[in-house]
N, C-alpha and C positions, 0 to 999 in steps of 0.2 A: 431389126431386134437385137440380134446379134452384134451388129456394130454400134450400137448405142451402148450396149451393155461393156463392150472392151473400151470405149472411149472414156463411158466414166471410170471404168477400173484404171483405166491410164492417167486420167485425171486426179482420182484419189492416190496413186502411186506418186503422182509430182508434186501432190499437195505435203503429202509425207515425207519426201525428200526435201521439200525446202523448209518444212517447220521442224524438222529433227534437229539442225544447228541450232536453231532457237531454243527449242525445249532444252538443248546440253545447255547452253550459255545460262538459262534461266535457273537450271538446277546449280550449276557451279557457282551462281551468285548468292542462291539462297543456303547452300555450303557454307560458302564464305563468311555470309553473315552470320550463320549458327556458330562457326568457329571462333568469330569475333563478339559477340554479343554473350554468348551463354558463359561463358569464362567472368565477364563483367556482372554478369548479373548473380552468378554462385558466388563470385568473391563478396559482393553487397550483401547475399544471404546469409554467407559465412560470418562476416564483420558485425552484422546485426543481431545475429544468433548470440555471438561471443558478448556484444555489449548488454543483451538481456541477461546473459548469464552472471556478468560482471553486475550488473544491477541489484538482480536478484538475488544475489550471493547475500547481499546486504540483511535481507529479511531471515531468509531460509539457512543459512550457514552461519557455524561458529564464528566468531570474529579472528579466531587464530586462521582458519581456511581463507576465509575472506581476506585477510591481510594477505596470506600466501599466494592466493588467486591475482590479487591485485600487483603483487610484487613481481611476479611472474611474467604478466602483461605488461609491466615496465621495462624489467630486463629484455625482454623479447625486443619490444621497441628501442630499446638503447644498442642492442646488440645487432639486429639484422635492418640493414637497409630496404630489402625489399618488405618486410612486415610494415616498417615505418613509410615507406612509399604507399603501400597497400592501404593502411589506416587514412592515410591523407587523402587518397583519391578516393577511397569510400567516404569519408566525412566531406568530402567536396561534393560529389554525386547524391549524396543526399541532401546537402544545403543549398544545391543550386535552383531548385525550384523555388525554395525560401525565399532566396535573394532576389529571385526574378520580382515577385511582386511585393518586395519588401519596400516600405514608403520610405524613398530617399529624399529626393528633391522633387520639387512639382515638375509635371513633366511639361516640357518646353512646347510650345505649338509651332508647327510648320509654318512656313510662310504660304502655303495653299491655304492650311486651315484659319490663318489671319484673313486671306484674300477673302475667302468663301464667308466669314462673319462679316468682314465688311461689305460684301456684295448683300448678303441675306438683310443687314440692318439698312442699306439704301434701299434695297426692295420695298421693306417693311415701310420705311417712311415714306416712299413715293406713293404706295397703297394709301396709308393714312391721308396724306394731302390730296390724293383723288378722292378718296369719300368725304373729305371736310368739305373741298372744292362742290362737290356734287350736293352735299348737303345745305351748303349757304345757296347755292343756285336754286335748289327746291324750296327753302324755307328761308331764304334770306330777308322776307319782311318781316318775320319775327322777331329779329333782333332789335 
């Protein structure tokens, strides 16, 4: 009984030693993804908020304030390469999902799709011909 418990404890220790590096690598991968992905979403959220404020400024703010707000955004875009790059990146990230489904040109069929359609048409035609032959054989005297 004691020997089995010691054996089980040794197996659990070995398993913990083997899985520890994997857990460390997994944690580092998650941390790296957080470091990369979080700023992108934060930037997108900030720009969406900024665009909403600019759009709402037309409705709720006096025209002088709206003009000043839009002028400051335009000046910031002209002066700061970082702001320009972030604006272009944000617009690109927001528009890419739309462009993915945008109807451009009709989708081209691959050779495999064309072969499948030809095979299906040939199979269907052969089945119809067999049915017609059976029908003629069974009811040929009615012609």
